[in-house]
C-alpha positions in Angstrom: 0.9 29.5 4.8 0.5 29.4 8.5 3.2 30.3 11.0 3.4 26.6 11.9 4.1 25.7 8.3 6.7 28.4 8.0 8.4 27.2 11.1 8.3 23.6 9.9 9.8 24.4 6.5 12.6 26.4 8.2 13.4 23.7 10.7 12.3 20.1 10.2 12.5 20.0 6.4 16.0 21.6 6.5 17.4 18.7 8.6 15.7 16.0 6.6 18.0 13.5 4.8 17.5 11.1 1.9 19.3 7.8 1.5 20.4 6.2 -1.8 17.0 4.5 -2.1 15.2 7.8 -1.9 13.9 7.2 1.6 13.7 10.2 3.9 15.1 10.1 7.4 16.1 12.4 10.3 19.0 12.1 12.7 18.2 12.1 16.4 21.1 14.4 17.4 19.9 17.0 14.9 16.3 16.7 16.0 17.4 17.1 19.6 19.0 20.4 18.7 16.0 21.7 16.9 13.7 20.7 19.8 16.2 22.4 22.1 16.9 19.5 24.4 20.3 20.4 25.8 21.0 17.0 27.3 21.1 13.8 25.2 20.2 11.8 28.3 16.9 13.7 28.6 16.2 13.3 24.9 17.0 9.6 25.0 14.3 9.2 27.6 11.8 10.7 25.1 13.1 8.4 22.4 12.6 5.3 24.6 9.0 6.3 25.2 8.5 6.8 21.5 10.0 3.3 20.8 7.5 1.8 23.3 4.6 3.6 21.6 5.9 2.2 18.2 6.0 -1.3 19.6 2.6 -1.0 21.2 1.2 0.1 17.8 2.3 -3.2 16.3 5.2 -1.7 14.2 8.8 -2.9 14.2 11.0 -0.5 16.2 14.0 -1.4 14.1 12.2 -0.2 11.0 11.7 3.3 12.4 14.6 3.7 14.9 17.9 2.6 13.3 21.0 2.7 15.5 23.9 4.6 13.8 27.2 6.1 15.0 29.1 9.1 13.8 32.4 10.8 14.6 32.5 14.2 16.2 35.4 16.5 16.9 36.5 16.9 20.5 39.3 19.3 20.0 43.0 19.3 18.8 41.9 17.4 15.7 40.7 14.4 17.8 37.4 12.7 17.2 35.2 10.3 19.1 32.2 8.1 18.1 28.8 9.1 19.5 25.6 7.2 19.3 22.8 8.4 17.0 19.6 7.2 15.4 18.2 7.3 11.9 14.5 8.2 12.4 11.6 7.7 10.0 8.9 10.4 9.8 6.7 8.2 11.9 9.5 7.9 14.5 9.8 11.7 14.6 6.0 11.9 15.1 6.1 9.5 18.0 9.1 11.4 19.6 7.3 14.8 19.6 4.1 13.2 20.8 6.1 11.9 23.8 8.0 15.2 24.3 7.3 18.0 26.8 4.2 19.7 25.5 5.2 22.9 27.4 8.1 23.4 25.1 7.1 25.7 22.2 9.3 23.7 19.8 7.5 20.5 20.7 4.1 22.1 20.1 5.2 23.2 16.6 6.7 19.8 15.9 3.6 18.0 17.0 1.5 20.0 14.5 4.1 19.6 11.7 4.7 15.8 12.0 0.9 15.1 12.5 0.2 17.0 9.3 3.0 15.4 7.3 2.2 11.9 8.6 -1.4 12.3 7.5 -0.2 13.6 4.1 1.9 10.5 3.8 -1.0 8.2 4.7 -3.1 9.9 2.0 -0.3 9.4 -0.5 0.0 5.7 0.4 -3.8 5.3 0.3 -3.8 6.8 -3.2 -1.0 4.5 -4.3 -2.9 1.4 -3.1 -6.0 2.6 -4.9 -4.1 3.1 -8.2 -2.5 -0.4 -7.8 -5.9 -2.1 -7.3 -7.4 -0.3 -10.3 -4.4 -1.4 -12.4 -4.7 -5.0 -11.3 -8.4 -5.0 -12.1 -7.6 -3.7 -15.5 -5.0 -6.4 -16.1 -7.5 -9.0 -15.1 -10.1 -7.6 -17.5 -7.5 -7.8 -20.4 -6.5 -11.4 -19.4 -10.2 -12.5 -19.4 -10.8 -10.8 -22.8 -7.8 -12.7 -24.2 -9.2 -16.0 -22.8 -12.6 -15.2 -24.3 -10.9 -14.6 -27.7 -8.8 -17.8 -27.5 -11.8 -19.9 -26.4 -14.0 -18.5 -29.2 -11.4 -19.4 -31.8 -11.3 -22.9 -30.4 -15.1 -23.6 -30.6 -16.4 -22.1 -27.3 -19.4 -19.7 -27.5 -20.3 -17.0 -25.0 -22.3 -19.3 -22.7 -19.5 -21.8 -22.7 -17.0 -19.1 -21.8 -19.2 -18.0 -18.9 -19.2 -21.6 -17.6 -15.4 -21.8 -17.9 -14.9 -18.7 -15.9 -17.5 -19.8 -13.2 -15.7 -23.1 -12.8 -12.5 -21.3 -12.4 -14.0 -19.1 -9.7 -15.3 -22.2 -7.8 -11.8 -23.7 -7.9 -10.2 -20.5 -6.6 -12.8 -19.9 -3.9 -12.8 -23.4 -2.4 -16.1 -24.6 -4.1 -18.0 -21.4 -3.9 -19.4 -20.3 -7.2 -19.4 -16.8 -8.6 -23.0 -16.4 -7.4 -22.1 -17.7 -4.0 -19.3 -15.3 -3.6 -21.4 -12.3 -4.8 -23.9 -13.2 -2.0 -21.1 -13.6 0.6 -19.6 -10.3 -0.3 -22.9 -8.4 -0.7 -22.4 -7.6 -4.4 -25.6 -6.3 -5.8 -27.4 -7.1 -9.1 -25.2 -7.4 -12.2 -22.1 -5.8 -10.7 -19.1 -8.0 -11.4 -17.7 -9.9 -8.5 -14.1 -8.9 -9.4 -15.0 -5.2 -8.9 -15.3 -5.9 -5.1 -12.3 -8.2 -4.7 -9.1 -7.2 -2.8 -5.9 -6.8 -4.8 -4.4 -10.2 -3.7 -7.5 -12.0 -5.1 -7.5 -10.0 -8.3 -3.9 -10.8 -8.8 -4.6 -14.5 -8.1 -7.4 -14.5 -10.7 -5.2 -12.8 -13.2 -2.4 -15.2 -12.7 -4.6 -18.2 -13.2 -6.2 -16.7 -16.3 -2.8 -15.9 -17.8 -1.7 -19.5 -17.1 -4.8 -20.8 -18.9 -4.2 -18.5 -21.9 -0.7 -19.7 -22.1 -1.4 -23.4 -21.8 -4.5 -23.5 -24.0 -2.4 -22.3 -26.9 0.7 -24.2 -25.8 -1.2 -27.5 -25.5 -3.4 -26.6 -28.5 -6.6 -27.3 -26.5 -10.0 -27.2 -28.3 -13.6 -27.2 -26.9 -15.2 -26.2 -23.7 -14.4 -29.2 -21.6 -10.5 -29.3 -22.1 -10.3 -25.5 -21.7 -12.5 -25.6 -18.5 -10.3 -28.4 -17.0 -7.2 -26.4 -17.7 -8.7 -23.3 -16.1 -9.8 -25.2 -13.1 -6.4 -26.8 -12.6 -4.7 -23.4 -12.8 -7.1 -21.9 -10.3 -6.5 -24.8 -7.9 -2.8 -24.4 -8.2 -3.0 -20.7 -7.4 -5.4 -21.4 -4.5 -2.8 -23.9 -3.1 -0.1 -21.3 -3.4 -2.2 -18.8 -1.4 -3.1 -21.4 1.1 0.5 -22.1 1.9 0.8 -18.5 2.9 -2.4 -18.6 5.1 -4.7 -16.9 2.6 -8.1 -18.2 1.8 -9.7 -16.1 -0.9 -13.3 -16.8 0.1 -12.7 -15.5 3.6 -11.2 -12.1 2.6 -13.6 -9.1 3.1 -14.9 -7.1 0.1 -13.4 -3.8 -0.8 -14.8 -0.7 -2.3 -16.3 -1.0 -5.8 -13.4 -0.4 -8.2 -15.6 1.7 -10.5 -16.4 4.0 -7.6 -12.7 4.0 -6.7 -11.8 5.0 -10.3 -14.2 7.9 -10.2 -12.8 9.2 -6.9 -9.2 8.9 -8.1 -10.1 10.7 -11.4 -11.6 13.6 -9.4 -8.6 13.7 -7.1 -6.2 13.7 -10.1 -8.0 16.5 -11.8 -7.8 18.5 -8.5 -4.1 17.9 -8.1 -3.5 18.9 -11.7 -5.4 22.1 -11.2 -3.5 22.9 -8.0 -0.2 22.2 -9.8 -1.1 24.7 -12.5 -2.0 27.3 -9.8 -5.7 27.1 -10.3 -8.2 26.6 -7.4 -9.9 23.2 -7.6 -13.6 23.3 -8.5 -16.1 22.1 -5.9 -18.7 19.4 -6.4 
C-alpha cells in the first residue's frame, strides 16, 4: 500500500459517514479540518467553486451538496447552530480539485478521491453490465415460454419466427428485425436482442410476458390470433415509451451481451481470487 493510500485510510475514510439508506457522505466542517483550512470563509469559497463545477458538469448541485446545520458548544453549556454540508464522494472530489494544490493535504486528497471516484465508476459500470445481462436472460426465458405456448396451440417454428418478427416491427415503428439488425450493424446470425440497450430489452420482455399471459387467458389458438395479440402488446409498450420521449429504433446499439458476459465472468473470477488472497492469473 502506498503512502497516499495509508494517508487516505487514516484521514478521509475515518470521517466518512453512512446514512440509514447505506449511502456514504462526508461533512464539510470535518473535511475542512482534515484539509487544514483554518477559516470556514476560505473553505466556503472552495466549496462554491466546486458547486459551479458540479453544475457545469450537468449534475444537480443539491444531490451532492446538501445543506445541514448542527449545534456546537460555545462555552458555559451554551450551544449555537452552525451551517454545514453533507457531501457526496463526488462533491469531495470536486472540492479538492478546486482547492489550493500547494497544500500537501490537498495533493493527498486529490489522489485519494480521484482513485475512489474511479473505483465507484467501475462498480457502477459493473452493476449496469450485470443488470443488462439479467434482462437479456429474462427476455430469453419469456420468448422460450411464448414458443412453448404457441407450439401447444398449433404454431410451428416458422410461424413462431413470424410472430416474433411482427412484434419487433410493431415495437420498432415498422422496422423489421432484419431492418434493425442492419441499422445497428448486427452481423450475420447474431441475435438482434444481444445488441439492444437495457430499456429496449425490458420493453421486449414486457410485451412478450403480456402476450404469454393473454394468449392463455384468452385461450387463443393459431398463428394469426397469437400474432395479432403480440403486435398489440408491442404497440402498447411502444406507445408507453413514446410518451416518455423514447423511440426504440433510434437508440444506439450496445456491446454484444455475450461478449459482456465473458468479460464479467473473467472479472468475477479475478475478484474471487483476490478475495481469497491469490493473485489473479493473466490472459
